[in-house]
FITIGU-221173 format. One record per residue (C-alpha): residue number from 1; residue in one letter; chain; x, y, z. Coordinates in Angstrom, 2 decimals. Example, Ala and Ser with C-alpha at 12.3 -4.5 7.8 and 13.67 -1.06 7.14 Angstrom:
BEGIN
+-----+--------+--------+---------+---------+---------+
! num ! residu ! chaine !       X !       Y !       Z !
+-----+--------+--------+---------+---------+---------+
!   1 !      a !      A !   12.30 !   -4.50 !    7.80 !
!   2 !      s !      A !   13.67 !   -1.06 !    7.14 !
+-----+--------+--------+---------+---------+---------+
! end
This chain:
BEGIN
+-----+--------+--------+---------+---------+---------+
! num ! residu ! chaine !       X !       Y !       Z !
+-----+--------+--------+---------+---------+---------+
!   1 !      m !      A !    0.01 !    0.27 !   -0.13 !
!   2 !      e !      A !    1.27 !    3.50 !   -1.40 !
!   3 !      n !      A !    2.37 !    5.92 !    1.91 !
!   4 !      k !      A !    0.88 !    9.19 !    1.29 !
!   5 !      n !      A !    3.09 !   10.84 !    3.61 !
!   6 !      l !      A !    6.12 !   10.66 !    1.40 !
!   7 !      k !      A !    5.87 !   12.68 !   -1.77 !
!   8 !      n !      A !    5.46 !    9.88 !   -4.50 !
!   9 !      l !      A !    3.56 !   12.12 !   -7.07 !
!  10 !      i !      A !    4.71 !   14.93 !   -9.10 !
!  11 !      l !      A !    2.40 !   17.86 !  -10.29 !
!  12 !      f !      A !    3.91 !   20.29 !  -13.31 !
!  13 !      d !      A !    2.46 !   23.15 !  -15.25 !
!  14 !      s !      A !    4.88 !   23.02 !  -18.41 !
!  15 !      h !      A !    3.71 !   26.53 !  -19.94 !
!  16 !      v !      A !    3.56 !   29.09 !  -17.24 !
!  17 !      h !      A !    4.30 !   32.82 !  -17.83 !
!  18 !      i !      A !    4.36 !   35.42 !  -15.26 !
!  19 !      y !      A !    3.52 !   39.13 !  -16.35 !
!  20 !      d !      A !    3.68 !   42.72 !  -14.78 !
!  21 !      c !      A !    0.06 !   42.34 !  -13.83 !
!  22 !      y !      A !    0.30 !   39.50 !  -11.58 !
!  23 !      d !      A !    0.39 !   39.62 !   -8.16 !
!  24 !      m !      A !    3.40 !   37.59 !   -7.28 !
!  25 !      n !      A !    2.37 !   36.50 !   -3.61 !
!  26 !      r !      A !   -1.02 !   36.15 !   -5.45 !
!  27 !      f !      A !    0.32 !   34.25 !   -8.43 !
!  28 !      f !      A !    2.47 !   31.24 !   -6.01 !
!  29 !      t !      A !   -0.39 !   30.99 !   -3.92 !
!  30 !      m !      A !   -2.89 !   29.97 !   -6.42 !
!  31 !      a !      A !   -0.16 !   27.83 !   -8.03 !
!  32 !      y !      A !    0.00 !   26.06 !   -4.61 !
!  33 !      d !      A !   -3.75 !   25.77 !   -3.81 !
!  34 !      n !      A !   -4.55 !   24.41 !   -7.76 !
!  35 !      f !      A !   -1.79 !   21.54 !   -7.08 !
!  36 !      l !      A !   -3.22 !   20.63 !   -3.71 !
!  37 !      t !      A !   -6.85 !   20.63 !   -5.25 !
!  38 !      i !      A !   -5.72 !   18.20 !   -7.87 !
!  39 !      s !      A !   -4.14 !   15.89 !   -5.45 !
!  40 !      k !      A !   -7.09 !   15.83 !   -3.42 !
!  41 !      r !      A !   -9.26 !   15.02 !   -5.94 !
!  42 !      d !      A !   -7.75 !   12.51 !   -7.93 !
!  43 !      f !      A !   -4.73 !   11.45 !   -6.31 !
!  44 !      e !      A !   -6.72 !   11.40 !   -1.91 !
!  45 !      g !      A !   -4.74 !   13.93 !   -1.07 !
!  46 !      a !      A !   -1.00 !   12.74 !   -1.41 !
!  47 !      l !      A !    1.54 !   14.64 !   -0.55 !
!  48 !      f !      A !    2.99 !   16.20 !   -4.20 !
!  49 !      s !      A !    5.80 !   17.97 !   -5.38 !
!  50 !      g !      A !    4.43 !   21.17 !   -7.53 !
!  51 !      i !      A !    6.44 !   22.16 !  -10.65 !
!  52 !      l !      A !    6.10 !   25.35 !  -12.57 !
!  53 !      l !      A !    8.00 !   25.01 !  -15.86 !
!  54 !      l !      A !    8.04 !   28.68 !  -17.25 !
!  55 !      s !      A !    8.13 !   29.56 !  -20.95 !
!  56 !      e !      A !    9.37 !   33.27 !  -20.91 !
!  57 !      t !      A !    9.37 !   35.68 !  -24.00 !
!  58 !      a !      A !   12.37 !   37.80 !  -25.10 !
!  59 !      r !      A !   11.10 !   40.60 !  -22.96 !
!  60 !      d !      A !   10.13 !   38.71 !  -19.67 !
!  61 !      h !      A !   13.00 !   38.15 !  -17.30 !
!  62 !      w !      A !   11.18 !   36.76 !  -14.15 !
!  63 !      f !      A !   13.28 !   33.79 !  -13.02 !
!  64 !      e !      A !   16.24 !   36.11 !  -13.31 !
!  65 !      k !      A !   13.85 !   38.67 !  -11.04 !
!  66 !      l !      A !   13.34 !   36.01 !   -8.88 !
!  67 !      a !      A !   17.02 !   34.53 !   -8.20 !
!  68 !      a !      A !   17.97 !   37.72 !   -7.30 !
!  69 !      l !      A !   15.88 !   39.32 !   -4.44 !
!  70 !      p !      A !   17.51 !   39.29 !   -1.46 !
!  71 !      e !      A !   15.84 !   37.40 !    1.36 !
!  72 !      v !      A !   15.25 !   40.16 !    3.43 !
!  73 !      a !      A !   12.46 !   41.70 !    0.96 !
!  74 !      r !      A !   10.60 !   38.51 !    1.06 !
!  75 !      r !      A !   10.39 !   38.65 !    4.46 !
!  76 !      q !      A !    7.25 !   41.01 !    4.86 !
!  77 !      g !      A !    4.41 !   39.31 !    5.59 !
!  78 !      k !      A !    3.38 !   35.88 !    6.52 !
!  79 !      e !      A !    1.97 !   35.23 !    3.06 !
!  80 !      d !      A !    5.30 !   36.04 !    1.14 !
!  81 !      w !      A !    7.34 !   32.85 !   -0.86 !
!  82 !      l !      A !   10.76 !   32.91 !    0.24 !
!  83 !      f !      A !   13.30 !   31.84 !   -3.29 !
!  84 !      t !      A !   16.38 !   29.96 !   -2.48 !
!  85 !      k !      A !   18.65 !   28.31 !   -4.95 !
!  86 !      t !      A !   18.72 !   24.55 !   -5.36 !
!  87 !      s !      A !   21.70 !   22.52 !   -6.97 !
!  88 !      e !      A !   20.57 !   23.84 !  -10.19 !
!  89 !      s !      A !   20.92 !   26.89 !  -12.19 !
!  90 !      c !      A !   17.86 !   26.79 !  -13.85 !
!  91 !      t !      A !   15.82 !   26.02 !  -10.63 !
!  92 !      l !      A !   14.33 !   27.56 !   -7.54 !
!  93 !      a !      A !   12.67 !   26.48 !   -4.62 !
!  94 !      a !      A !   10.01 !   28.52 !   -3.49 !
!  95 !      r !      A !    7.90 !   28.58 !   -0.13 !
!  96 !      s !      A !    5.63 !   30.06 !    1.85 !
!  97 !      g !      A !    5.28 !   28.07 !    5.70 !
!  98 !      t !      A !    4.61 !   24.32 !    4.67 !
!  99 !      r !      A !    3.97 !   25.26 !    1.47 !
! 100 !      q !      A !    6.58 !   24.76 !   -1.29 !
! 101 !      l !      A !    7.10 !   24.70 !   -5.20 !
! 102 !      f !      A !    9.87 !   25.00 !   -7.48 !
! 103 !      i !      A !   10.18 !   26.98 !  -10.79 !
! 104 !      i !      A !   12.20 !   26.04 !  -13.44 !
! 105 !      a !      A !   13.43 !   28.36 !  -15.74 !
! 106 !      g !      A !   12.54 !   28.23 !  -19.58 !
! 107 !      r !      A !   11.98 !   30.62 !  -22.79 !
! 108 !      q !      A !    9.57 !   30.53 !  -25.26 !
! 109 !      i !      A !   11.09 !   31.21 !  -28.79 !
! 110 !      v !      A !    9.34 !   32.89 !  -32.35 !
! 111 !      t !      A !   10.84 !   31.14 !  -35.16 !
! 112 !      a !      A !   11.09 !   32.07 !  -38.85 !
! 113 !      e !      A !    7.89 !   30.10 !  -39.71 !
! 114 !      n !      A !    5.99 !   32.08 !  -37.11 !
! 115 !      l !      A !    5.71 !   28.73 !  -34.83 !
! 116 !      e !      A !    6.78 !   28.90 !  -31.05 !
! 117 !      v !      A !    9.35 !   26.56 !  -29.13 !
! 118 !      l !      A !    9.61 !   26.37 !  -25.86 !
! 119 !      a !      A !   12.63 !   25.64 !  -24.49 !
! 120 !      l !      A !   12.05 !   24.38 !  -20.83 !
! 121 !      c !      A !   14.65 !   23.76 !  -18.11 !
! 122 !      s !      A !   16.85 !   25.97 !  -19.45 !
! 123 !      r !      A !   18.20 !   29.44 !  -18.64 !
! 124 !      k !      A !   19.74 !   30.15 !  -21.43 !
! 125 !      t !      A !   18.43 !   32.82 !  -24.36 !
! 126 !      y !      A !   17.78 !   32.48 !  -27.65 !
! 127 !      a !      A !   17.71 !   34.65 !  -31.11 !
! 128 !      e !      A !   14.02 !   35.14 !  -31.99 !
! 129 !      g !      A !   13.67 !   34.43 !  -36.10 !
! 130 !      q !      A !   15.93 !   31.82 !  -36.71 !
! 131 !      p !      A !   14.63 !   28.36 !  -38.49 !
! 132 !      i !      A !   12.69 !   26.04 !  -36.48 !
! 133 !      d !      A !   15.17 !   23.12 !  -37.06 !
! 134 !      k !      A !   17.82 !   25.23 !  -35.91 !
! 135 !      v !      A !   16.07 !   26.23 !  -32.76 !
! 136 !      l !      A !   14.98 !   22.55 !  -31.84 !
! 137 !      d !      A !   18.73 !   21.70 !  -32.50 !
! 138 !      l !      A !   19.81 !   24.40 !  -30.16 !
! 139 !      v !      A !   17.59 !   23.57 !  -27.36 !
! 140 !      i !      A !   18.58 !   19.98 !  -27.53 !
! 141 !      e !      A !   22.45 !   21.20 !  -27.69 !
! 142 !      q !      A !   22.17 !   23.27 !  -24.90 !
! 143 !      g !      A !   20.33 !   20.56 !  -23.03 !
! 144 !      g !      A !   16.64 !   21.82 !  -22.37 !
! 145 !      i !      A !   13.28 !   19.91 !  -23.19 !
! 146 !      p !      A !   12.22 !   21.37 !  -26.75 !
! 147 !      v !      A !    7.98 !   21.95 !  -26.94 !
! 148 !      i !      A !    6.17 !   23.17 !  -29.70 !
! 149 !      p !      A !    2.90 !   24.15 !  -28.31 !
! 150 !      w !      A !   -0.45 !   24.33 !  -29.74 !
! 151 !      g !      A !   -2.11 !   27.47 !  -30.04 !
! 152 !      t !      A !   -4.99 !   29.34 !  -31.58 !
! 153 !      g !      A !   -4.55 !   28.92 !  -35.50 !
! 154 !      k !      A !   -0.73 !   28.21 !  -35.18 !
! 155 !      w !      A !   -1.10 !   24.55 !  -36.48 !
! 156 !      l !      A !   -3.40 !   25.26 !  -39.80 !
! 157 !      g !      A !   -2.28 !   25.31 !  -43.35 !
! 158 !      r !      A !    1.94 !   26.08 !  -43.77 !
! 159 !      r !      A !    2.49 !   25.79 !  -40.27 !
! 160 !      g !      A !    0.44 !   22.53 !  -39.40 !
! 161 !      k !      A !    2.15 !   21.20 !  -42.79 !
! 162 !      i !      A !    6.02 !   21.92 !  -40.90 !
! 163 !      l !      A !    4.89 !   20.28 !  -37.93 !
! 164 !      n !      A !    3.55 !   17.37 !  -39.59 !
! 165 !      r !      A !    7.43 !   17.22 !  -41.59 !
! 166 !      l !      A !    8.61 !   17.40 !  -38.03 !
! 167 !      l !      A !    6.60 !   14.51 !  -36.77 !
! 168 !      e !      A !    7.70 !   12.18 !  -39.86 !
! 169 !      n !      A !   11.44 !   13.14 !  -39.50 !
! 170 !      r !      A !   12.71 !   14.02 !  -36.55 !
! 171 !      p !      A !    9.62 !   12.93 !  -33.57 !
! 172 !      q !      A !   12.11 !   11.90 !  -31.43 !
! 173 !      d !      A !   13.64 !   15.43 !  -30.64 !
! 174 !      f !      A !   10.61 !   17.10 !  -29.52 !
! 175 !      f !      A !    7.60 !   17.35 !  -27.48 !
! 176 !      l !      A !    4.52 !   18.83 !  -28.01 !
! 177 !      g !      A !    2.14 !   21.25 !  -25.68 !
! 178 !      d !      A !   -1.18 !   21.42 !  -24.52 !
! 179 !      n !      A !   -3.10 !   23.72 !  -22.68 !
! 180 !      s !      A !   -6.38 !   25.46 !  -21.70 !
! 181 !      g !      A !   -6.58 !   27.87 !  -24.34 !
! 182 !      r !      A !   -8.81 !   25.86 !  -26.59 !
! 183 !      p !      A !  -12.84 !   25.76 !  -25.98 !
! 184 !      v !      A !  -14.49 !   22.84 !  -25.00 !
! 185 !      f !      A !  -16.33 !   22.67 !  -28.80 !
! 186 !      w !      A !  -13.50 !   21.90 !  -30.72 !
! 187 !      t !      A !  -11.76 !   18.62 !  -31.63 !
! 188 !      k !      A !   -8.41 !   17.64 !  -30.77 !
! 189 !      p !      A !   -5.88 !   18.80 !  -33.37 !
! 190 !      a !      A !   -5.13 !   15.85 !  -35.61 !
! 191 !      h !      A !   -1.00 !   16.80 !  -35.10 !
! 192 !      f !      A !   -1.81 !   14.99 !  -30.95 !
! 193 !      k !      A !   -3.19 !   12.02 !  -32.69 !
! 194 !      k !      A !    0.05 !   11.63 !  -35.08 !
! 195 !      a !      A !    1.99 !   12.22 !  -32.07 !
! 196 !      r !      A !    0.84 !    9.65 !  -29.93 !
! 197 !      a !      A !    1.07 !    7.29 !  -33.13 !
! 198 !      k !      A !    4.82 !    8.35 !  -33.41 !
! 199 !      g !      A !    5.42 !    8.05 !  -29.76 !
! 200 !      v !      A !    5.88 !   11.88 !  -29.16 !
! 201 !      r !      A !    5.02 !   12.79 !  -25.43 !
! 202 !      i !      A !    2.01 !   15.66 !  -24.79 !
! 203 !      l !      A !    2.73 !   18.20 !  -21.92 !
! 204 !      p !      A !    0.31 !   19.92 !  -20.86 !
! 205 !      g !      A !    0.34 !   23.71 !  -19.50 !
! 206 !      s !      A !   -2.16 !   26.52 !  -18.65 !
! 207 !      d !      A !   -0.63 !   28.89 !  -20.82 !
! 208 !      p !      A !   -1.84 !   32.09 !  -18.68 !
! 209 !      l !      A !   -2.61 !   35.30 !  -20.61 !
! 210 !      p !      A !   -1.33 !   38.81 !  -19.74 !
! 211 !      f !      A !   -4.58 !   40.15 !  -17.83 !
! 212 !      p !      A !   -4.62 !   40.10 !  -13.79 !
! 213 !      g !      A !   -7.72 !   37.50 !  -13.72 !
! 214 !      e !      A !   -5.39 !   34.89 !  -15.80 !
! 215 !      l !      A !   -3.31 !   34.37 !  -12.42 !
! 216 !      s !      A !   -5.81 !   32.08 !  -11.07 !
! 217 !      q !      A !   -5.24 !   30.18 !  -14.28 !
! 218 !      v !      A !   -1.87 !   28.63 !  -13.21 !
! 219 !      a !      A !   -1.88 !   25.29 !  -12.69 !
! 220 !      s !      A !   -4.96 !   24.52 !  -13.19 !
! 221 !      f !      A !   -4.17 !   23.14 !  -16.45 !
! 222 !      g !      A !   -1.06 !   20.17 !  -16.22 !
! 223 !      a !      A !   -0.36 !   17.12 !  -15.96 !
! 224 !      a !      A !    0.68 !   14.17 !  -12.58 !
! 225 !      c !      A !    3.10 !   11.43 !  -12.33 !
! 226 !      k !      A !    3.81 !    8.91 !  -10.11 !
! 227 !      a !      A !    7.08 !    9.20 !   -8.70 !
! 228 !      r !      A !   10.13 !   10.70 !   -6.70 !
! 229 !      m !      A !   11.76 !   14.03 !   -7.34 !
! 230 !      d !      A !   14.85 !   14.87 !   -6.49 !
! 231 !      a !      A !   14.25 !   18.19 !   -4.69 !
! 232 !      s !      A !   18.05 !   19.03 !   -5.10 !
! 233 !      r !      A !   17.61 !   18.71 !   -8.87 !
! 234 !      p !      A !   14.37 !   18.75 !  -10.29 !
! 235 !      a !      A !   15.02 !   19.57 !  -13.46 !
! 236 !      h !      A !   16.76 !   16.85 !  -13.81 !
! 237 !      t !      A !   14.18 !   14.30 !  -12.51 !
! 238 !      l !      A !   11.87 !   15.96 !  -15.50 !
! 239 !      k !      A !   14.10 !   15.18 !  -17.76 !
! 240 !      e !      A !   14.69 !   11.61 !  -16.99 !
! 241 !      l !      A !   10.64 !   10.68 !  -16.32 !
! 242 !      f !      A !    9.99 !   12.67 !  -19.99 !
! 243 !      r !      A !   12.77 !   10.41 !  -21.92 !
! 244 !      a !      A !   11.85 !    7.20 !  -20.41 !
! 245 !      p !      A !    9.40 !    5.51 !  -22.59 !
! 246 !      g !      A !    7.81 !    3.68 !  -19.56 !
! 247 !      t !      A !    6.73 !    7.31 !  -17.72 !
! 248 !      i !      A !    3.13 !    7.35 !  -17.61 !
! 249 !      v !      A !    1.95 !   10.94 !  -17.84 !
! 250 !      s !      A !   -1.70 !   11.87 !  -17.19 !
! 251 !      s !      A !   -3.23 !   15.56 !  -17.55 !
! 252 !      y !      A !   -5.53 !   17.30 !  -16.19 !
! 253 !      g !      A !   -7.87 !   20.47 !  -15.86 !
! 254 !      d !      A !  -10.76 !   21.67 !  -17.96 !
! 255 !      l !      A !  -10.80 !   23.41 !  -21.63 !
! 256 !      e !      A !  -12.08 !   27.29 !  -21.47 !
! 257 !      s !      A !  -15.08 !   27.62 !  -22.17 !
! 258 !      p !      A !  -17.11 !   29.21 !  -25.45 !
! 259 !      l !      A !  -17.50 !   32.62 !  -23.40 !
! 260 !      r !      A !  -14.00 !   32.95 !  -21.85 !
! 261 !      f !      A !  -12.36 !   31.60 !  -25.27 !
! 262 !      i !      A !  -14.48 !   34.32 !  -27.05 !
! 263 !      k !      A !  -13.44 !   37.43 !  -24.27 !
! 264 !      n !      A !  -10.06 !   35.80 !  -24.18 !
! 265 !      q !      A !   -9.23 !   36.25 !  -28.05 !
! 266 !      i !      A !  -10.97 !   39.67 !  -27.55 !
! 267 !      a !      A !   -8.60 !   40.92 !  -25.26 !
! 268 !      m !      A !   -5.63 !   39.35 !  -26.94 !
! 269 !      q !      A !   -6.41 !   41.01 !  -30.57 !
! 270 !      r !      A !   -6.59 !   44.12 !  -28.05 !
! 271 !      v !      A !   -2.92 !   43.41 !  -26.56 !
! 272 !      k !      A !   -1.24 !   42.96 !  -29.94 !
! 273 !      q !      A !   -3.03 !   46.24 !  -31.25 !
! 274 !      l !      A !   -1.35 !   48.22 !  -28.31 !
! 275 !      r !      A !    2.02 !   46.37 !  -28.69 !
! 276 !      d !      A !    2.29 !   46.88 !  -32.25 !
! 277 !      r !      A !    2.01 !   50.68 !  -31.91 !
! 278 !      v !      A !    4.89 !   50.69 !  -29.22 !
! 279 !      p !      A !    7.86 !   51.93 !  -31.10 !
! 280 !      q !      A !   10.26 !   49.43 !  -31.29 !
! 281 !      p !      A !   13.91 !   50.75 !  -30.26 !
! 282 !      s !      A !   16.30 !   51.51 !  -33.40 !
+-----+--------+--------+---------+---------+---------+
! end
């Protein structure tokens, strides 16, 4: 019989963004609470290791900000989260009272084909606009986990054909990413079925949007794996699990309601329009 006092459960969100509009303490508290809800609902309240895998854009550097915070600045209230280093340069341990999370650095790269690649478990930076094959090669060479995430409209037409080519020619080199932004009335993309047939693992994540209320989404869509984690090397643990063919990863979380999906799409179009109006540095 499994001992529920041991942390034999890993819960992770593989597509996490942090934005300036988020309240940091609420963000990490919400992440922990969402993981706790999944543990109670699906795993009889088993103790868990909760992991947030960042996918930061070229504009964002929250992992570096958190890693650089002096400890005295974090001890200002009972709800404050404290961030300490692990033996891995790409990982931070976050604690608030008895609650604990792990934050793993990662980047989101836009390729020449206008597809996205997530470089999970990596503190490296990557130039935008490079061919996707080159980006995948770079992420692998630098020890990251390359993920091509689903996004509204991003796997259609020409880009969908490029993804099909990658699944045919180099399926052992990358993962696909799913997220909660897909509305419940849409069928699963055909690429997911093809990926499973090719042995490509699908990693789910919340992919929260840059609006204050979206911080509640973090860790609400993710995955669970029954395994022990090395708390000094969380990124190494995940890499080993993801690459092992016998690892069973089960996804959890709900897709968007039609109303929320439409509201988010309209809001994101406004955000993009505002960004386009901002002059770029010469």
